[in-house]
N, C-alpha and C positions, 0 to 999 in steps of 0.2 A: 666725879660729873655730877651733873644734875638734871634730875627732871624733866619730858620736855617739856614744852611750852604747851601753857593751855589740857594736860594731863590735869590738872588741885579737880577744874568746873566738871569736866565729865565722870569721875572717881565721885566726885559731892551728884551727881542728877544719875548718875549708877546706886551708889547709899539713899538716892531720895527711891527711884522704883521701886528697887532691891526693899523697904520698908512701903509702901503704901501697896506695892504685891500681896503681902507679908499678913496684911490690915485685913486686905477684901479674903486674903484664905479664914485668916481665921474669924471670920464675915458668915461663914456658906454653916451654912444647916447641917447637920453629921451626915454622911454618907447613905446611911438609910434609905434618911428622909429628900433623899435627892435624885437614890435608882430607884427611888418609886413613885408608879407611875399616878397619883392624882384621880378620884371617884368625881370629880365631878370641871368642868371647869371653872368655875369660882373659887378653885377648893383658895388661890392662890390672894384673894381681894376682899376688896371692901365686906363684900355681898354673901361670901361663903355661909352667913346663917341666915342669909332669906332663902338667895337661889338655892343656891347644893340643897336644900332636901328639899325645895320641889322642884328639883332638876334631878333626883335621883328617884326622890314616890312615882313620878311622871314616867321616868322611864321605866322604872319593875311595871307602869300597869297593860304595855304591850300585850303581852302573852292573854291580860284577861279582856281584852273589847281586841274581838277580832277584826280582820283586814276587810273593810267597806262597809262596816259599820257606824252607827251615828254618837256621839256621844260628847255629850257635856262636861263639865268641867268644875267646880266649887267650893270652897272652905266657909267647915263650919267654926267660931256660931261664921254667918255674911255680912261682907262687905264686898259693895259693888265698886271698888277699888280693885279689890285686891283680884275678886271675881275676875274681872275685865283683864290684869297679868297672866292671870292661869287657862288663857279662853289664848292668850298670844305664848303663850308656852307652851300648851298643846296640837296649836297648828304646827307647833313644830319637831316637837318632839313627841308625835305618833300619824308618822304615818303613815296612807293608806287607810290614813279611817276619816270621815267629813266630822270633825269638828263644831259645837253650835256653841253662842256664847251665852252664861249664865248673866252673862253682863257686860257690858261694852259702852267705854270714855263718862265711869264713872254712875250708870243707871245698869239698872236690870233687864232681860229683856225673856217676860218669863216665855216668852210664841216663840221662842225661839229654844226655851231652856225643858219645858214639856213634851220637843217635838225627836228632842235626842231617844235613843234606846235603852242605851247603856248611862245611868248616874258618875262620873265617879267626883269622890269626897274627900278632902283633904282634911282635915280635922278632928272632932272628933270628930263618933256619929250623928244622922237624927233622928229631934224626935221624934219626925214618922220616915220607916224605910216608904224608899221610893221603890221599891221590886225585889225582888231575889237576887241578895249575896249572895252575888259569881265570887268572893275578894276580900283578905280584908293583908292590908300591906301595916308597916308602923305607921307606917302616918293618914294610914288611910283608907280609903274602904272605896269597893266598885257592883253598882247594885246592876241588877239589870231591869227593865222596867214591864210590864206585866202589863199585855196590852189584849186591848180589847181584839176579838178574830172581825173580824170585816163581815160585813153584812147579807146579809144569801148562807152563809155557810155554816155547815151543819160541822159537828162534830160527833163519833163520838167515836 
């Protein structure tokens, strides 16, 4: 008795499919890595080394800046392009706070920056502290500005 007609091509297709499946499984990372939740949404992308640390830093800033407060975010050393990106990330990652830009569209915005009650600095510490240090994280610091008391008020 002979094999049914057309069984050789089906067998070849099944063998090829099995080989491709084995190759795909062999390329997977270890099971522990597959089951571990990523720290940031950028972990498996090309920008993980730039956007990932900023994402983690800004998500950890939240407890130091109360809801309803105004905050500005910049990087030391200063870079208007990077500061603009931090502003945009801060708007997304600091809900309930009014985030003011330290820079926008590649230009510094000193008026907006000066109006913020809190200053978040990513990177090295500032040459001149912008206020009282309220928090220090691995990638930066959080400051509360000293505000003069309103005119006519007395403090005793």
